[in-house]
MOPAC internal coordinates of N, CA, C and O (Angstrom, degrees):
PM7 1SCF
backbone

  N    0.0000 0     0.00 0     0.00 0    0    0    0
  C    1.4451 1     0.00 0     0.00 0    1    0    0
  C    1.5312 1   108.64 1     0.00 0    2    1    0
  O    1.2310 1   120.94 1   -38.45 1    3    2    1
  N    1.3256 1   115.81 1   141.55 1    3    2    1
  C    1.4634 1   123.19 1  -178.57 1    5    3    2
  C    1.5253 1   107.70 1  -117.07 1    6    5    3
  O    1.2310 1   120.42 1   -53.34 1    7    6    5
  N    1.3404 1   116.79 1   126.66 1    7    6    5
  C    1.4643 1   121.77 1  -173.49 1    9    7    6
  C    1.5260 1   109.74 1  -124.78 1   10    9    7
  O    1.2310 1   120.67 1   -50.24 1   11   10    9
  N    1.3273 1   116.32 1   129.76 1   11   10    9
  C    1.4615 1   122.59 1   177.20 1   13   11   10
  C    1.5276 1   106.91 1  -107.05 1   14   13   11
  O    1.2310 1   120.60 1   -52.69 1   15   14   13
  N    1.3373 1   116.46 1   127.31 1   15   14   13
  C    1.4620 1   120.41 1  -176.59 1   17   15   14
  C    1.5275 1   110.36 1  -121.55 1   18   17   15
  O    1.2310 1   121.48 1   -48.32 1   19   18   17
  N    1.3373 1   114.77 1   131.68 1   19   18   17
  C    1.4616 1   123.31 1   176.12 1   21   19   18
  C    1.5231 1   108.26 1  -123.20 1   22   21   19
  O    1.2310 1   121.14 1   -31.37 1   23   22   21
  N    1.3258 1   115.43 1   148.63 1   23   22   21
  C    1.4656 1   122.26 1   175.08 1   25   23   22
  C    1.5265 1   108.37 1  -114.28 1   26   25   23
  O    1.2310 1   121.02 1   -42.63 1   27   26   25
  N    1.3426 1   115.66 1   137.37 1   27   26   25
  C    1.4583 1   121.07 1  -179.39 1   29   27   26
  C    1.5180 1   110.38 1  -131.00 1   30   29   27
  O    1.2310 1   120.99 1   -35.28 1   31   30   29
  N    1.3236 1   115.71 1   144.72 1   31   30   29
  C    1.4568 1   122.37 1   166.50 1   33   31   30
  C    1.5213 1   105.46 1  -111.30 1   34   33   31
  O    1.2310 1   121.01 1   -64.18 1   35   34   33
  N    1.3151 1   115.68 1   115.82 1   35   34   33
  C    1.4589 1   122.34 1  -171.12 1   37   35   34
  C    1.5278 1   110.13 1   -98.62 1   38   37   35
  O    1.2310 1   121.05 1   -41.47 1   39   38   37
  N    1.3261 1   115.59 1   138.53 1   39   38   37
  C    1.4618 1   120.99 1   175.94 1   41   39   38
  C    1.5315 1   108.89 1   -60.87 1   42   41   39
  O    1.2310 1   119.83 1   -43.80 1   43   42   41
  N    1.3245 1   117.93 1   136.20 1   43   42   41
  C    1.4726 1   120.62 1  -175.81 1   45   43   42
  C    1.5278 1   114.24 1   -53.67 1   46   45   43
  O    1.2310 1   120.07 1   142.18 1   47   46   45
  N    1.3097 1   117.47 1   -37.82 1   47   46   45
  C    1.4651 1   119.81 1  -177.79 1   49   47   46
  C    1.5286 1   112.92 1   -83.10 1   50   49   47
  O    1.2310 1   120.08 1  -178.52 1   51   50   49
  N    1.3341 1   117.45 1     1.48 1   51   50   49
  C    1.4617 1   121.24 1  -178.81 1   53   51   50
  C    1.5321 1   113.50 1  -116.35 1   54   53   51
  O    1.2310 1   120.31 1  -173.10 1   55   54   53
  N    1.3178 1   117.02 1     6.90 1   55   54   53
  C    1.4671 1   120.93 1  -174.71 1   57   55   54
  C    1.5294 1   112.31 1   -58.72 1   58   57   55
  O    1.2310 1   119.82 1   133.64 1   59   58   57
  N    1.3164 1   117.96 1   -46.36 1   59   58   57
  C    1.4695 1   119.59 1  -178.76 1   61   59   58
  C    1.5210 1   112.00 1   -62.47 1   62   61   59
  O    1.2310 1   120.30 1   136.82 1   63   62   61
  N    1.3239 1   117.04 1   -43.18 1   63   62   61
  C    1.4638 1   121.29 1   178.90 1   65   63   62
  C    1.5263 1   110.12 1   -64.35 1   66   65   63
  O    1.2310 1   120.69 1   136.67 1   67   66   65
  N    1.3263 1   116.28 1   -43.33 1   67   66   65
  C    1.4588 1   121.09 1   179.01 1   69   67   66
  C    1.5358 1   110.75 1   -60.32 1   70   69   67
  O    1.2310 1   120.34 1   131.64 1   71   70   69
  N    1.3177 1   116.96 1   -48.36 1   71   70   69
  C    1.4629 1   120.36 1  -178.79 1   73   71   70
  C    1.5274 1   111.70 1   -59.90 1   74   73   71
  O    1.2310 1   120.56 1   141.92 1   75   74   73
  N    1.3263 1   116.53 1   -38.08 1   75   74   73
  C    1.4694 1   120.26 1   177.02 1   77   75   74
  C    1.5293 1   111.08 1   -65.43 1   78   77   75
  O    1.2310 1   120.46 1   132.18 1   79   78   77
  N    1.3215 1   116.73 1   -47.82 1   79   78   77
  C    1.4699 1   121.74 1  -174.27 1   81   79   78
  C    1.5242 1   112.99 1   -70.59 1   82   81   79
  O    1.2310 1   120.56 1   143.55 1   83   82   81
  N    1.3227 1   116.54 1   -36.45 1   83   82   81
  C    1.4659 1   120.65 1  -173.23 1   85   83   82
  C    1.5269 1   113.43 1  -101.74 1   86   85   83
  O    1.2310 1   119.90 1   176.47 1   87   86   85
  N    1.3129 1   117.80 1    -3.53 1   87   86   85
  C    1.4564 1   121.41 1  -179.89 1   89   87   86
  C    1.5183 1   112.55 1   -76.84 1   90   89   87
  O    1.2310 1   120.19 1    -1.46 1   91   90   89
  N    1.3366 1   117.24 1   178.54 1   91   90   89
  C    1.4576 1   122.56 1  -175.20 1   93   91   90
  C    1.5290 1   114.86 1   -62.11 1   94   93   91
  O    1.2310 1   120.01 1   159.97 1   95   94   93
  N    1.3163 1   117.59 1   -20.03 1   95   94   93
  C    1.4696 1   121.32 1   177.94 1   97   95   94
  C    1.5326 1   112.08 1  -110.55 1   98   97   95
  O    1.2310 1   120.27 1  -169.29 1   99   98   97
  N    1.3111 1   117.09 1    10.71 1   99   98   97
  C    1.4574 1   122.05 1  -175.33 1  101   99   98
  C    1.5174 1   114.48 1   -82.70 1  102  101   99
  O    1.2310 1   121.94 1     3.40 1  103  102  101
  N    1.3082 1   113.89 1  -176.60 1  103  102  101
  C    1.4640 1   120.88 1  -176.65 1  105  103  102
  C    1.5296 1   113.21 1   -62.49 1  106  105  103
  O    1.2310 1   120.44 1   142.77 1  107  106  105
  N    1.3425 1   116.77 1   -37.23 1  107  106  105
  C    1.4684 1   118.61 1   178.76 1  109  107  106
  C    1.5138 1   110.97 1   -63.61 1  110  109  107
  O    1.2310 1   120.32 1   131.33 1  111  110  109
  N    1.3282 1   117.00 1   -48.67 1  111  110  109
  C    1.4635 1   120.50 1   179.95 1  113  111  110
  C    1.5313 1   110.46 1   -61.88 1  114  113  111
  O    1.2310 1   120.34 1   141.94 1  115  114  113
  N    1.3287 1   116.95 1   -38.06 1  115  114  113
  C    1.4652 1   120.33 1   178.52 1  117  115  114
  C    1.5354 1   110.85 1   -61.46 1  118  117  115
  O    1.2310 1   120.65 1   139.82 1  119  118  117
  N    1.3170 1   116.36 1   -40.18 1  119  118  117
  C    1.4660 1   119.79 1   177.19 1  121  119  118
  C    1.5201 1   110.27 1   -64.58 1  122  121  119
  O    1.2310 1   120.30 1   130.82 1  123  122  121
  N    1.3204 1   117.03 1   -49.18 1  123  122  121
  C    1.4671 1   121.15 1  -177.36 1  125  123  122
  C    1.5283 1   111.76 1   -62.23 1  126  125  123
  O    1.2310 1   119.87 1   143.86 1  127  126  125
  N    1.3386 1   117.85 1   -36.14 1  127  126  125
  C    1.4667 1   122.17 1  -177.70 1  129  127  126
  C    1.5184 1   112.94 1   -61.77 1  130  129  127
  O    1.2310 1   120.12 1   162.56 1  131  130  129
  N    1.3083 1   117.37 1   -17.44 1  131  130  129
  C    1.4597 1   121.13 1  -179.88 1  133  131  130
  C    1.5289 1   112.45 1   -75.03 1  134  133  131
  O    1.2310 1   120.08 1   172.59 1  135  134  133
  N    1.3264 1   117.46 1    -7.41 1  135  134  133
  C    1.4633 1   121.43 1  -172.44 1  137  135  134
  C    1.5237 1   111.39 1  -120.20 1  138  137  135
  O    1.2310 1   120.88 1   -38.95 1  139  138  137
  N    1.3464 1   115.93 1   141.05 1  139  138  137
  C    1.4644 1   120.59 1   179.07 1  141  139  138
  C    1.5272 1   111.68 1   -60.79 1  142  141  139
  O    1.2310 1   121.41 1   -36.44 1  143  142  141
  N    1.3190 1   114.90 1   143.56 1  143  142  141
  C    1.4489 1   120.39 1   175.42 1  145  143  142
  C    1.5170 1   114.53 1    94.13 1  146  145  143
  O    1.2310 1   119.93 1   168.04 1  147  146  145
  N    1.3303 1   117.74 1   -11.96 1  147  146  145
  C    1.4628 1   119.40 1   177.82 1  149  147  146
  C    1.5206 1   108.47 1   -73.82 1  150  149  147
  O    1.2310 1   120.77 1   -45.09 1  151  150  149
  N    1.3417 1   116.13 1   134.91 1  151  150  149
  C    1.4566 1   121.30 1  -179.20 1  153  151  150
  C    1.5293 1   110.98 1  -104.80 1  154  153  151
  O    1.2310 1   120.63 1   121.16 1  155  154  153
  N    1.3430 1   116.41 1   -58.84 1  155  154  153
  C    1.4676 1   119.62 1  -177.96 1  157  155  154
  C    1.5186 1   110.41 1  -169.79 1  158  157  155
  O    1.2310 1   121.63 1   -12.81 1  159  158  157
  N    1.3303 1   114.48 1   167.19 1  159  158  157
  C    1.4545 1   123.50 1   171.63 1  161  159  158
  C    1.5260 1   108.07 1  -120.35 1  162  161  159
  O    1.2310 1   120.90 1   -44.24 1  163  162  161
  N    1.3233 1   115.88 1   135.76 1  163  162  161
  C    1.4576 1   121.23 1   172.75 1  165  163  162
  C    1.5225 1   108.57 1  -117.41 1  166  165  163
  O    1.2310 1   121.02 1   -37.87 1  167  166  165
  N    1.3193 1   115.65 1   142.13 1  167  166  165
  C    1.4555 1   121.75 1   174.71 1  169  167  166
  C    1.5173 1   107.11 1  -116.57 1  170  169  167
  O    1.2310 1   120.66 1   -61.12 1  171  170  169
  N    1.3322 1   116.35 1   118.88 1  171  170  169
  C    1.4617 1   121.96 1  -178.98 1  173  171  170
  C    1.5223 1   109.23 1  -107.96 1  174  173  171
  O    1.2310 1   121.12 1   -51.37 1  175  174  173
  N    1.3229 1   115.47 1   128.63 1  175  174  173
  C    1.4656 1   122.74 1  -179.30 1  177  175  174
  C    1.5215 1   108.04 1  -104.02 1  178  177  175
  O    1.2310 1   120.45 1   -52.61 1  179  178  177
  N    1.3162 1   116.75 1   127.39 1  179  178  177
  C    1.4600 1   121.24 1   179.39 1  181  179  178
  C    1.5258 1   109.41 1   -60.60 1  182  181  179
  O    1.2310 1   120.99 1   -47.48 1  183  182  181
  N    1.3269 1   115.71 1   132.52 1  183  182  181
  C    1.4590 1   121.09 1  -177.61 1  185  183  182
  C    1.5240 1   112.78 1   -76.37 1  186  185  183
  O    1.2310 1   120.38 1   163.48 1  187  186  185
  N    1.3362 1   116.87 1   -16.52 1  187  186  185
  C    1.4621 1   120.14 1  -176.23 1  189  187  186
  C    1.5216 1   112.44 1  -117.02 1  190  189  187
  O    1.2310 1   120.54 1   134.90 1  191  190  189
  N    1.3176 1   116.58 1   -45.10 1  191  190  189
  C    1.4676 1   121.33 1  -175.45 1  193  191  190
  C    1.5278 1   109.68 1   -91.91 1  194  193  191
  O    1.2310 1   120.56 1   -68.68 1  195  194  193
  N    1.3161 1   116.54 1   111.32 1  195  194  193
  C    1.4565 1   121.66 1  -179.89 1  197  195  194
  C    1.5252 1   110.97 1   -63.41 1  198  197  195
  O    1.2310 1   121.01 1   -46.00 1  199  198  197
  N    1.3334 1   115.67 1   134.00 1  199  198  197
  C    1.4545 1   120.93 1   176.83 1  201  199  198
  C    1.5138 1   114.90 1    85.36 1  202  201  199
  O    1.2310 1   119.70 1  -179.78 1  203  202  201
  N    1.3214 1   118.18 1     0.22 1  203  202  201
  C    1.4728 1   121.13 1   179.77 1  205  203  202
  C    1.5326 1   109.02 1   -98.74 1  206  205  203
  O    1.2310 1   121.14 1   -50.87 1  207  206  205
  N    1.3407 1   115.43 1   129.13 1  207  206  205
  C    1.4624 1   122.17 1  -176.68 1  209  207  206
  C    1.5203 1   110.23 1  -136.45 1  210  209  207
  O    1.2310 1   121.40 1   -25.33 1  211  210  209
  N    1.3283 1   114.93 1   154.67 1  211  210  209
  C    1.4583 1   122.38 1   167.28 1  213  211  210
  C    1.5172 1   107.47 1  -121.24 1  214  213  211
  O    1.2310 1   120.87 1   -40.10 1  215  214  213
  N    1.3337 1   115.93 1   139.90 1  215  214  213
  C    1.4558 1   120.06 1   169.26 1  217  215  214
  C    1.5142 1   107.20 1  -110.61 1  218  217  215
  O    1.2310 1   121.20 1   -40.82 1  219  218  217
  N    1.3226 1   115.31 1   139.18 1  219  218  217
  C    1.4638 1   122.12 1   178.79 1  221  219  218
  C    1.5230 1   107.17 1  -126.56 1  222  221  219
  O    1.2310 1   120.74 1   -65.00 1  223  222  221
  N    1.3184 1   116.19 1   115.00 1  223  222  221
  C    1.4578 1   121.76 1   179.43 1  225  223  222
  C    1.5184 1   108.15 1  -106.50 1  226  225  223
  O    1.2310 1   120.76 1   -59.46 1  227  226  225
  N    1.3311 1   116.15 1   120.54 1  227  226  225
  C    1.4537 1   123.00 1  -173.91 1  229  227  226
  C    1.5327 1   110.48 1  -101.62 1  230  229  227
  O    1.2310 1   121.25 1   -51.78 1  231  230  229
  N    1.3056 1   115.21 1   128.22 1  231  230  229
  C    1.4584 1   123.23 1   176.51 1  233  231  230
  C    1.5206 1   108.49 1  -125.26 1  234  233  231
  O    1.2310 1   120.69 1   -27.33 1  235  234  233
  N    1.3198 1   116.28 1   152.67 1  235  234  233
  C    1.4605 1   119.18 1   179.25 1  237  235  234
  C    1.5218 1   111.16 1   -62.43 1  238  237  235
  O    1.2310 1   120.46 1   136.56 1  239  238  237
  N    1.3342 1   116.72 1   -43.44 1  239  238  237
  C    1.4663 1   120.70 1  -179.35 1  241  239  238
  C    1.5245 1   109.92 1  -143.08 1  242  241  239
  O    1.2310 1   120.81 1   -17.09 1  243  242  241
  N    1.3167 1   116.06 1   162.91 1  243  242  241
  C    1.4628 1   120.37 1   173.73 1  245  243  242
  C    1.5231 1   110.39 1   -62.26 1  246  245  243
  O    1.2310 1   120.27 1   144.90 1  247  246  245
  N    1.3176 1   117.08 1   -35.10 1  247  246  245
  C    1.4690 1   121.26 1   179.07 1  249  247  246
  C    1.5284 1   111.25 1   -62.70 1  250  249  247
  O    1.2310 1   120.23 1   141.59 1  251  250  249
  N    1.3363 1   117.16 1   -38.41 1  251  250  249
  C    1.4703 1   119.90 1   176.57 1  253  251  250
  C    1.5244 1   110.72 1   -62.60 1  254  253  251
  O    1.2310 1   120.71 1   136.89 1  255  254  253
  N    1.3263 1   116.24 1   -43.11 1  255  254  253
  C    1.4631 1   120.15 1   178.71 1  257  255  254
  C    1.5275 1   110.81 1   -63.92 1  258  257  255
  O    1.2310 1   120.33 1   135.70 1  259  258  257
  N    1.3172 1   116.97 1   -44.30 1  259  258  257
  C    1.4685 1   120.50 1   179.18 1  261  259  258
  C    1.5256 1   111.11 1   -63.84 1  262  261  259
  O    1.2310 1   120.39 1   141.93 1  263  262  261
  N    1.3342 1   116.86 1   -38.07 1  263  262  261
  C    1.4708 1   120.28 1   177.39 1  265  263  262
  C    1.5242 1   110.41 1   -63.11 1  266  265  263
  O    1.2310 1   120.33 1   139.39 1  267  266  265
  N    1.3338 1   116.98 1   -40.61 1  267  266  265
  C    1.4679 1   120.75 1   175.07 1  269  267  266
  C    1.5221 1   110.27 1   -58.94 1  270  269  267
  O    1.2310 1   120.30 1   130.00 1  271  270  269
  N    1.3415 1   117.03 1   -50.00 1  271  270  269
  C    1.4616 1   120.71 1  -178.05 1  273  271  270
  C    1.5298 1   111.29 1   -59.23 1  274  273  271
  O    1.2310 1   120.44 1   142.71 1  275  274  273
  N    1.3246 1   116.77 1   -37.29 1  275  274  273
  C    1.4685 1   120.71 1  -178.95 1  277  275  274
  C    1.5221 1   112.36 1   -76.93 1  278  277  275
  O    1.2310 1   119.87 1   150.51 1  279  278  277
  N    1.3403 1   117.85 1   -29.49 1  279  278  277
  C    1.4574 1   121.58 1  -173.13 1  281  279  278
  C    1.5227 1   114.28 1   -89.62 1  282  281  279
  O    1.2310 1   119.88 1   148.40 1  283  282  281
  N    1.3143 1   117.83 1   -31.60 1  283  282  281
  C    1.4691 1   118.91 1  -175.13 1  285  283  282
  C    1.5271 1   109.78 1   -66.54 1  286  285  283
  O    1.2310 1   121.64 1   -35.33 1  287  286  285
  N    1.3014 1   114.46 1   144.67 1  287  286  285
  C    1.4706 1   121.43 1  -172.32 1  289  287  286
  C    1.5209 1   113.10 1   -98.09 1  290  289  287
  O    1.2310 1   120.48 1  -128.39 1  291  290  289
  N    1.3201 1   116.69 1    51.61 1  291  290  289
  C    1.4517 1   119.84 1   178.53 1  293  291  290
  C    1.5120 1   113.93 1    84.07 1  294  293  291
  O    1.2310 1   120.42 1   180.00 1  295  294  293
  N    1.3370 1   116.80 1     0.00 1  295  294  293
  C    1.4737 1   119.93 1  -179.94 1  297  295  294
  C    1.5181 1   111.33 1   -62.01 1  298  297  295
  O    1.2310 1   119.90 1   144.87 1  299  298  297
  N    1.3231 1   117.79 1   -35.13 1  299  298  297
  C    1.4645 1   122.50 1   178.71 1  301  299  298
  C    1.5274 1   109.73 1   -60.51 1  302  301  299
  O    1.2310 1   120.49 1   132.82 1  303  302  301
  N    1.3156 1   116.67 1   -47.18 1  303  302  301
  C    1.4691 1   121.49 1  -178.82 1  305  303  302
  C    1.5247 1   110.59 1   -65.03 1  306  305  303
  O    1.2310 1   120.65 1   140.30 1  307  306  305
  N    1.3242 1   116.37 1   -39.70 1  307  306  305
  C    1.4617 1   120.64 1   179.60 1  309  307  306
  C    1.5295 1   110.44 1   -62.08 1  310  309  307
  O    1.2310 1   120.28 1   133.21 1  311  310  309
  N    1.3463 1   117.07 1   -46.79 1  311  310  309
  C    1.4671 1   119.90 1   178.04 1  313  311  310
  C    1.5212 1   111.09 1   -64.09 1  314  313  311
  O    1.2310 1   120.62 1   135.65 1  315  314  313
  N    1.3124 1   116.42 1   -44.35 1  315  314  313
  C    1.4633 1   120.87 1  -178.87 1  317  315  314
  C    1.5297 1   110.85 1   -58.29 1  318  317  315
  O    1.2310 1   120.27 1   132.88 1  319  318  317
  N    1.3114 1   117.09 1   -47.12 1  319  318  317
  C    1.4732 1   121.28 1   178.70 1  321  319  318
  C    1.5312 1   111.19 1   -65.77 1  322  321  319
  O    1.2310 1   120.58 1   141.14 1  323  322  321
  N    1.3294 1   116.50 1   -38.86 1  323  322  321
  C    1.4582 1   120.43 1  -178.28 1  325  323  322
  C    1.5153 1   113.84 1   -66.96 1  326  325  323
  O    1.2310 1   120.54 1   151.28 1  327  326  325
  N    1.3215 1   116.58 1   -28.72 1  327  326  325
  C    1.4595 1   120.26 1  -176.75 1  329  327  326
  C    1.5276 1   114.21 1  -104.88 1  330  329  327
  O    1.2310 1   119.65 1   179.51 1  331  330  329
  N    1.3138 1   118.28 1    -0.49 1  331  330  329
  C    1.4711 1   119.16 1  -176.18 1  333  331  330
  C    1.5250 1   112.88 1   -63.97 1  334  333  331
  O    1.2310 1   119.84 1   156.88 1  335  334  333
  N    1.3180 1   117.92 1   -23.12 1  335  334  333
  C    1.4666 1   120.46 1   179.74 1  337  335  334
  C    1.5332 1   112.67 1   -74.12 1  338  337  335
  O    1.2310 1   120.11 1   171.96 1  339  338  337
  N    1.3312 1   117.40 1    -8.04 1  339  338  337
  C    1.4597 1   120.88 1  -179.77 1  341  339  338
  C    1.5216 1   112.65 1   -80.49 1  342  341  339
  O    1.2310 1   120.75 1   161.28 1  343  342  341
  N    1.3235 1   116.18 1   -18.72 1  343  342  341
  C    1.4634 1   119.76 1  -170.94 1  345  343  342
  C    1.5218 1   112.88 1  -121.58 1  346  345  343
  O    1.2310 1   121.92 1   -22.15 1  347  346  345
  N    1.3277 1   113.93 1   157.85 1  347  346  345
  C    1.4602 1   120.62 1   173.78 1  349  347  346
  C    1.5307 1   110.47 1   -98.11 1  350  349  347
  O    1.2310 1   121.31 1   156.85 1  351  350  349
  N    1.3264 1   115.09 1   -23.15 1  351  350  349
  C    1.4542 1   120.06 1  -177.33 1  353  351  350
  C    1.5233 1   109.17 1  -154.11 1  354  353  351
  O    1.2310 1   121.36 1   -37.72 1  355  354  353
  N    1.3291 1   115.00 1   142.28 1  355  354  353
  C    1.4578 1   122.29 1   177.18 1  357  355  354
  C    1.5187 1   106.60 1  -137.51 1  358  357  355
  O    1.2310 1   120.53 1   -51.55 1  359  358  357
  N    1.3304 1   116.60 1   128.45 1  359  358  357
  C    1.4615 1   120.14 1  -176.92 1  361  359  358
  C    1.5234 1   109.87 1  -136.87 1  362  361  359
  O    1.2310 1   120.88 1   -51.33 1  363  362  361
  N    1.3323 1   115.92 1   128.67 1  363  362  361
  C    1.4517 1   120.79 1   174.11 1  365  363  362
  C    1.5209 1   108.01 1   -74.00 1  366  365  363
  O    1.2310 1   120.11 1   -59.18 1  367  366  365
  N    1.3275 1   117.40 1   120.82 1  367  366  365
  C    1.4633 1   121.93 1  -179.07 1  369  367  366
  C    1.5235 1   109.74 1   -85.31 1  370  369  367
  O    1.2310 1   120.44 1   134.97 1  371  370  369
  N    1.3294 1   116.76 1   -45.03 1  371  370  369
  C    1.4617 1   118.59 1   177.97 1  373  371  370
  C    1.5140 1   113.73 1   154.03 1  374  373  371
  O    1.2310 1   122.06 1    -2.38 1  375  374  373
  N    1.3250 1   113.65 1   177.62 1  375  374  373
  C    1.4494 1   123.53 1   175.96 1  377  375  374
  C    1.5228 1   107.74 1  -105.43 1  378  377  375
  O    1.2310 1   120.27 1   -47.07 1  379  378  377
  N    1.3288 1   117.09 1   132.93 1  379  378  377
  C    1.4497 1   121.23 1  -174.67 1  381  379  378
  C    1.5158 1   110.48 1  -130.91 1  382  381  379
  O    1.2310 1   121.14 1   -28.29 1  383  382  381
  N    1.3027 1   115.42 1   151.71 1  383  382  381
  C    1.4563 1   121.72 1   174.32 1  385  383  382
  C    1.5205 1   108.25 1  -102.53 1  386  385  383
  O    1.2310 1   120.45 1   -44.22 1  387  386  385
  N    1.3214 1   116.74 1   135.78 1  387  386  385
  C    1.4574 1   120.81 1  -179.47 1  389  387  386
  C    1.5064 1   111.14 1  -129.77 1  390  389  387
  O    1.2310 1   121.04 1   -11.68 1  391  390  389
  N    1.3034 1   115.61 1   168.32 1  391  390  389
  C    1.4585 1   121.58 1   177.40 1  393  391  390
  C    1.5219 1   108.92 1   -80.76 1  394  393  391
  O    1.2310 1   120.52 1   -34.29 1  395  394  393
  N    1.3092 1   116.62 1   145.71 1  395  394  393
  C    1.4825 1   119.43 1   178.08 1  397  395  394
  C    1.5011 1   112.77 1   -66.02 1  398  397  395
  O    1.2310 1   120.10 1   180.00 1  399  398  397

């Protein structure tokens, strides 16, 4: 399993919108579901630091994720630009391998 993790600091007045958009039923997951190899998206909320979140996008393989990146027609960029006003900070944490 191949997992992509991002960290976000969300503006206090945008938390509900962010949780909807980045959660397992949100727009990001809907985009990813269109491509083979996508498993799920998890949204983790920091238990101590308000507004801090991690997103974890699970793919069967790195090749599936790369195929998604190569095949999508700019939809990723459109979503990214559309939601950038929700956050104060966005940081790529890394790519991880997990057990199935």
